[in-house]
C-alpha positions as CSV (number, residue, x, y, z in Angstrom):
1,M,-125.2,-2.7,11.6
2,K,-125.4,0.3,9.7
3,N,-121.9,0.6,8.2
4,E,-122.3,-3.3,7.3
5,L,-125.0,-2.4,5.4
6,I,-123.7,0.7,3.7
7,S,-120.0,-1.5,3.3
8,G,-121.5,-4.4,1.7
9,I,-123.8,-2.0,-0.2
10,T,-120.6,-0.4,-1.6
11,Y,-118.7,-4.1,-2.4
12,R,-121.4,-5.4,-4.7
13,T,-121.8,-1.9,-7.0
14,A,-117.7,-2.6,-6.9
15,W,-118.2,-5.9,-8.0
16,F,-120.2,-5.5,-11.2
17,E,-118.8,-2.3,-11.8
18,E,-115.4,-4.5,-12.2
19,R,-117.2,-7.1,-13.7
20,E,-118.2,-5.2,-16.6
21,E,-115.4,-3.7,-17.1
22,E,-114.1,-7.8,-18.1
23,E,-114.7,-9.7,-21.1
24,E,-118.5,-11.4,-21.5
25,G,-117.6,-15.3,-21.8
26,E,-119.5,-18.0,-23.0
27,G,-121.7,-18.7,-19.4
28,L,-125.9,-19.1,-18.8
29,L,-126.4,-15.4,-17.6
30,T,-124.2,-12.4,-19.1
31,I,-123.7,-10.1,-16.0
32,Q,-126.2,-6.9,-17.6
33,A,-128.3,-10.1,-17.0
34,G,-127.5,-10.6,-13.9
35,R,-128.0,-7.3,-12.7
36,K,-131.4,-7.1,-14.7
37,L,-133.1,-10.4,-13.0
38,F,-131.6,-10.0,-9.3
39,S,-131.2,-6.2,-9.1
40,N,-130.5,-5.1,-5.7
41,V,-131.9,-8.5,-3.4
42,E,-128.0,-8.9,-1.6
43,E,-128.4,-4.7,-0.6
44,I,-132.8,-5.8,0.9
45,F,-131.4,-9.5,2.1
46,R,-128.4,-7.1,3.8
47,V,-131.7,-4.2,5.8
48,N,-133.9,-7.9,6.2
49,S,-131.0,-9.1,8.2
50,A,-130.0,-6.0,9.7
51,V,-134.4,-5.0,10.8
52,L,-134.2,-8.3,12.6
53,D,-131.5,-8.5,14.5
54,S,-132.6,-5.2,15.7
55,L,-135.4,-7.0,16.3
56,K,-134.2,-9.9,18.4
57,E,-132.5,-7.7,20.7
58,I,-134.9,-6.0,21.6
59,S,-138.3,-8.4,21.4
60,G,-136.6,-9.4,25.3
61,R,-136.3,-6.7,26.5
62,Y,-139.3,-4.4,25.1
63,G,-139.6,-1.2,27.0
64,K,-136.3,-2.1,29.3
65,G,-134.1,0.6,26.8
66,D,-134.4,3.5,24.9
67,K,-135.0,1.1,21.8
68,T,-138.6,0.4,20.7
69,Y,-139.7,-1.5,17.5
70,A,-140.2,1.6,16.3
71,T,-137.0,3.3,16.6
72,V,-135.6,0.0,14.8
73,F,-137.5,0.5,11.1
74,A,-137.0,4.4,12.4
75,D,-133.5,3.7,12.1
76,M,-133.7,1.7,9.0
77,A,-135.2,4.1,6.5
78,P,-132.5,5.0,4.8
79,Y,-132.7,1.8,3.9
80,L,-136.1,0.7,3.0
81,N,-135.2,2.8,-0.3
82,Q,-133.6,-0.1,-1.5
83,Y,-137.3,-2.1,-1.5
84,L,-138.2,1.2,-4.1
85,M,-135.8,0.2,-6.5
86,Y,-136.6,-3.7,-5.7
87,Y,-140.2,-2.9,-7.3
88,I,-139.0,-0.4,-10.4
89,N,-137.0,-3.0,-11.2
90,Y,-139.7,-6.0,-11.1
91,D,-140.8,-5.6,-14.3
92,E,-137.9,-5.3,-16.1
93,A,-136.3,-8.1,-14.3
94,N,-139.2,-10.4,-15.4
95,E,-139.3,-9.3,-19.0
96,T,-135.5,-10.7,-19.2
97,L,-136.3,-13.6,-17.1
98,E,-139.0,-14.2,-19.8
99,S,-137.1,-13.7,-23.2
100,L,-134.1,-15.9,-21.3
101,M,-136.3,-18.5,-20.8
102,E,-137.4,-18.8,-24.5
103,E,-134.0,-18.2,-26.3
104,S,-131.9,-20.5,-23.4
105,P,-133.1,-24.2,-23.7
106,D,-129.9,-24.0,-20.7
107,F,-132.1,-21.8,-19.2
108,R,-135.7,-23.8,-18.6
């Protein structure tokens, strides 16, 4: 589960870096605007999915094994910093959205 999170985050970062090296197209969103708008939503989704899977795994056998609800969150603690990154980028994402809506009638 943790390895999947790490490889997913690494893949997304590499994908954006490759696209930034390419020329911008005539699409609705530039790569830069897409990064500002969606920040690290994919990583947050992966973390949420991993936490949910772990909680489902232990929910039927609570108290019958080594893993508890607390250990699920303790194991995932290093990945929860993704929420901080989202929070830090939140204002810039809103400003980007407002700007796109004002500048492009197609975006609305």
